[in-house]
C-alpha positions as CSV (number, residue, x, y, z in Angstrom):
1,M,-52.3,-59.5,-97.7
2,E,-52.8,-63.1,-99.0
3,S,-55.7,-65.1,-97.8
4,S,-54.5,-68.6,-96.1
5,E,-56.5,-70.2,-99.4
6,D,-53.6,-68.3,-101.4
7,K,-51.2,-69.9,-99.9
8,N,-52.1,-73.0,-101.1
9,K,-51.0,-71.7,-104.4
10,Y,-48.1,-71.2,-106.0
11,L,-47.5,-67.6,-107.8
12,P,-46.1,-67.6,-111.4
13,L,-43.0,-67.5,-112.7
14,G,-41.4,-63.6,-112.7
15,T,-42.8,-62.8,-109.9
16,V,-40.9,-60.2,-108.3
17,V,-41.6,-60.5,-103.9
18,K,-40.1,-59.2,-101.1
19,L,-38.9,-61.9,-97.8
20,K,-39.6,-61.6,-94.1
21,N,-36.4,-59.9,-93.0
22,G,-34.6,-59.6,-96.8
23,T,-33.7,-56.0,-97.9
24,K,-33.9,-57.0,-101.9
25,S,-36.8,-57.8,-104.1
26,V,-36.5,-61.6,-105.2
27,M,-38.2,-63.1,-108.5
28,I,-39.1,-66.5,-108.9
29,T,-37.8,-68.4,-111.6
30,G,-38.6,-71.8,-110.0
31,F,-40.3,-74.7,-108.0
32,C,-39.6,-77.4,-105.7
33,M,-36.5,-77.4,-104.8
34,Y,-34.1,-79.2,-102.8
35,D,-31.4,-78.2,-101.1
36,N,-28.3,-80.3,-101.2
37,D,-26.0,-78.2,-98.7
38,N,-28.5,-78.1,-96.5
39,N,-30.1,-81.7,-95.3
40,H,-31.9,-82.2,-98.8
41,T,-34.4,-79.5,-97.7
42,L,-37.2,-79.1,-100.1
43,Y,-38.2,-75.6,-100.8
44,D,-41.4,-74.5,-102.3
45,Y,-39.2,-72.0,-104.7
46,C,-36.1,-71.0,-106.3
47,G,-35.8,-67.4,-106.9
48,C,-32.6,-64.6,-108.2
49,L,-32.4,-61.4,-106.8
50,Y,-34.1,-58.9,-109.1
51,P,-33.2,-56.7,-110.8
52,E,-29.7,-58.3,-110.9
53,G,-30.9,-61.5,-111.8
54,M,-28.3,-64.6,-111.6
55,L,-25.1,-63.5,-112.0
56,S,-23.6,-66.8,-111.4
57,N,-25.0,-70.4,-110.9
58,K,-24.2,-70.1,-107.6
59,E,-26.8,-67.4,-106.3
60,A,-29.8,-68.9,-106.2
61,H,-31.9,-68.2,-103.5
62,L,-34.6,-70.6,-102.4
63,F,-37.0,-69.8,-100.0
64,N,-40.4,-71.4,-99.0
65,H,-43.8,-69.2,-99.6
66,D,-44.4,-68.7,-95.5
67,D,-40.9,-66.2,-96.2
68,I,-42.6,-64.2,-98.7
69,N,-43.7,-60.6,-96.7
70,D,-45.2,-58.9,-99.9
71,I,-45.5,-59.2,-103.4
72,V,-44.3,-56.6,-105.5
73,F,-45.0,-57.8,-108.7
74,L,-47.4,-60.6,-109.5
75,G,-46.0,-62.4,-113.4
76,Y,-47.0,-63.9,-116.1
77,S,-50.1,-66.7,-116.0
78,S,-51.1,-68.8,-118.9
79,E,-53.9,-71.8,-119.4
80,E,-50.7,-73.6,-119.5
81,D,-49.5,-71.8,-116.4
82,K,-52.2,-72.8,-114.6
83,K,-52.7,-77.1,-116.1
84,F,-49.1,-77.5,-114.4
85,K,-49.9,-75.7,-111.1
86,V,-52.9,-78.3,-111.1
87,N,-50.6,-81.1,-111.4
88,L,-47.6,-79.4,-109.3
89,T,-49.4,-79.7,-105.8
90,S,-49.4,-83.8,-106.4
91,M,-46.0,-84.1,-108.3
92,I,-44.5,-82.0,-105.2
93,Q,-46.3,-85.0,-102.2
94,I,-45.0,-87.8,-104.8
95,I,-41.3,-85.7,-104.2
96,Q,-41.8,-86.0,-100.8
97,K,-43.1,-89.5,-100.1
98,V,-39.4,-90.1,-102.6
99,S,-35.6,-90.3,-100.6
100,P,-34.0,-87.2,-101.4
101,T,-31.2,-89.8,-102.6
102,E,-32.5,-91.7,-105.1
103,E,-31.4,-90.3,-108.9
104,K,-34.3,-89.3,-110.3
105,V,-38.3,-89.3,-109.7
106,V,-40.4,-89.2,-113.0
107,F,-43.8,-87.8,-113.2
108,E,-45.7,-89.1,-116.2
109,T,-48.8,-85.9,-117.2
110,K,-51.3,-86.3,-120.5
111,K,-48.6,-84.5,-122.8
112,E,-45.1,-84.4,-121.5
113,E,-42.8,-86.2,-119.0
114,A,-41.6,-84.0,-116.4
115,I,-37.7,-85.4,-115.1
116,I,-36.3,-84.1,-111.5
117,E,-33.0,-84.5,-111.0
118,I,-31.7,-84.7,-107.7
119,E,-28.1,-84.3,-107.0
């Protein structure tokens, strides 16, 4: 299982996990997702069922790192991914300070701008 230090890191996209109390595997497809139907709750990850994938746009599974029981397969991590993860924690801290009703939050990075729209 993971150390407490690992819990502060985000797993790579494509990682397949088993969730606590889950019966199916879930593949990580995104980070830092709001659930607008659940009081604008911010979740660590977004994923889809594995191996089925996304069968419709309403089948995204939102979960937190603490909900992960087991890592079945660790996804690909490149240098670009590692640089992104360095900024991810800072971006999440900013998002948590902004009201979820704001239209968008803009993050400027050295090479690009990431816009996260909150519906």
